[in-house]
C-alpha positions in Angstrom: -160.6 35.9 48.7 -163.9 36.8 50.6 -167.1 35.0 50.0 -169.5 37.0 47.6 -172.9 38.0 48.9 -174.7 36.0 46.3 -173.1 32.7 47.5 -173.9 33.6 51.0 -177.5 34.3 50.2 -177.6 31.0 48.3 -176.4 28.9 51.0 -178.9 30.9 53.6 -181.6 30.1 51.2 -180.6 26.5 51.1 -180.8 26.3 54.9 -184.0 27.9 55.2 -185.8 24.5 56.1 -184.2 25.0 59.5 -185.4 27.6 62.0 -183.2 29.9 64.0 -180.3 29.8 61.3 -178.3 32.9 61.7 -175.0 34.3 60.4 -172.2 36.8 61.4 -169.6 38.4 59.0 -166.1 37.5 60.3 -163.4 39.4 58.0 -165.1 38.8 54.8 -166.2 35.4 55.8 -169.2 34.2 57.4 -170.0 32.3 60.6 -173.2 30.2 60.3 -175.4 29.5 63.8 -178.2 27.0 64.3 -180.1 27.6 67.5 -177.1 29.6 69.0 -174.3 27.1 68.2 -171.7 27.4 65.5 -172.3 24.7 62.8 -169.8 26.0 60.5 -169.1 28.9 57.9 -169.1 30.0 54.5 -165.1 30.6 53.5 -164.0 31.6 50.0 -167.6 30.6 48.5 -167.4 27.1 50.2 -169.8 26.1 52.9 -167.9 24.3 55.4 -169.0 22.4 58.8 -167.5 21.2 61.9 -166.2 17.6 61.6 -168.4 16.2 64.2 -169.4 12.5 63.8 -172.9 13.0 63.1 -172.0 14.9 60.0 -169.6 12.2 59.0 -172.2 9.5 59.1 -174.6 11.4 57.2 -172.3 12.6 54.4 -170.2 9.5 54.5 -167.2 10.0 52.1 -166.2 13.4 53.7 -163.9 16.0 52.0 -161.9 18.0 54.4 -160.9 21.6 53.5 -159.0 24.2 55.3 -161.1 27.4 55.9 -158.3 29.8 56.4 -154.3 29.5 57.2 -153.3 27.5 60.2 -156.9 26.4 60.9 -158.2 22.8 61.5 -159.7 21.3 58.7 -163.7 21.3 58.3 -165.9 19.3 56.2 -167.0 20.8 52.7 -170.7 20.4 52.0 -171.2 20.3 48.2 -174.6 18.7 48.2 -176.3 22.3 48.6 -179.2 21.7 46.1 -181.1 19.3 48.4 -182.6 21.5 51.2 -183.9 18.4 53.1 -180.7 16.8 53.1 -179.1 20.1 54.7 -182.0 20.1 57.2 -181.1 16.5 58.3 -177.7 17.2 58.3 -177.6 20.2 60.4 -180.5 18.8 62.9 -178.3 15.8 63.2 -175.0 17.8 64.3 -176.8 20.0 66.9 -176.4 17.8 70.2 -172.6 17.4 69.3 -171.7 21.0 69.1 -170.8 23.4 72.0 -172.5 26.4 73.1 -170.2 29.3 72.3 -168.1 30.2 75.3 -169.4 33.3 77.1 -167.0 36.2 77.0 -166.4 37.8 80.5 -166.2 41.7 80.5 -163.4 42.9 82.4 -164.1 45.1 85.4 -162.6 48.6 85.4 -161.0 49.8 88.4 
């Protein structure tokens, strides 16, 4: 099942307190970026974030979900109504997240 555009728009609106939130569609689901770093994604109408320590500390009793078959567990964010909570959560995660690896272009001979 793919995520609905309505749910994606809702999550993006709830993250609107943050600058530089972007998203990218990937096979019916969506990766969410904050200042160029992947923070998580929207999978089957669930907002899942990477399981970094800062997120665990803020959420407390975390619930892990599998975004897709054979993937590692991610943290389910179910408190989507509180924009200030989401801002604090995502801001706190930033320093623990790596920048995406750059893909080197193959040189043609």
